[in-house]
C-alpha positions in Angstrom: 4.5 43.1 -60.5 5.2 42.9 -56.8 9.0 42.6 -57.4 8.9 45.8 -59.4 7.1 47.6 -56.6 9.7 46.4 -54.1 12.5 47.5 -56.4 10.9 50.9 -56.7 10.5 51.3 -53.0 14.1 50.3 -52.3 15.3 52.6 -55.2 13.3 55.5 -53.7 14.7 54.9 -50.2 18.2 54.9 -51.7 17.5 58.3 -53.4 16.1 59.8 -50.2 19.1 58.5 -48.2 21.6 59.9 -50.7 19.7 63.3 -50.8 19.8 63.5 -47.0 23.6 62.8 -47.0 24.1 65.6 -49.5 22.0 68.0 -47.5 23.8 66.9 -44.3 27.2 67.7 -45.8 26.0 71.1 -47.0 24.5 72.1 -43.6 26.9 70.5 -41.1 30.2 72.4 -41.2 32.3 69.8 -39.4 34.2 67.2 -41.4 32.1 64.4 -39.8 29.6 62.0 -41.3 26.3 60.7 -39.9 28.1 57.6 -38.6 30.4 59.8 -36.5 27.4 61.5 -35.0 25.8 58.1 -34.2 28.9 57.1 -32.3 29.0 60.4 -30.4 25.3 60.0 -29.6 25.9 56.5 -28.3 28.7 57.7 -26.1 26.6 60.6 -24.7 23.8 58.2 -23.8 25.8 55.2 -22.6 29.1 56.8 -21.5 32.3 54.7 -21.6 31.8 51.8 -24.0 33.9 49.1 -25.5 34.5 49.6 -29.3 33.2 46.2 -30.0 30.0 46.9 -28.2 29.4 50.2 -30.0 30.1 48.5 -33.3 27.6 45.7 -32.6 24.9 48.1 -31.3 25.2 50.5 -34.3 25.6 47.7 -36.9 29.1 48.6 -37.8 32.2 46.4 -38.4 35.0 46.8 -35.8 37.4 48.2 -38.5 34.8 50.8 -39.4 34.4 51.8 -35.8 38.2 52.1 -35.5 38.2 54.4 -38.5 35.4 56.5 -37.1 36.9 56.7 -33.6 40.3 57.8 -34.9 38.8 60.9 -36.4 36.7 61.6 -33.3 39.8 61.3 -31.1 41.9 63.5 -33.4 39.2 66.2 -33.2 39.1 65.9 -29.4 35.4 64.9 -29.5 36.1 61.5 -27.9 38.8 60.1 -25.7 40.3 56.7 -25.9 41.0 55.0 -22.6 43.1 51.9 -22.1 41.4 49.2 -20.1 43.7 47.8 -17.4 
């Protein structure tokens, strides 16, 4: 019985998350997802950051962060700096 309860909790959490994503996409007019906003929020709070550090803190893989940052740079919402 407990396993069924855990399944229902996880299933309900998934439904809520999906619903929030749908609502986000309806309200937010930019072509950005929640992960993009999390990256921007991190940069606002912490300033210049290494991509690997951002990925680790946000629980993202480095390739995912690369994908997200490309879009942010293209939209002039973030700037990529080369570390000497």
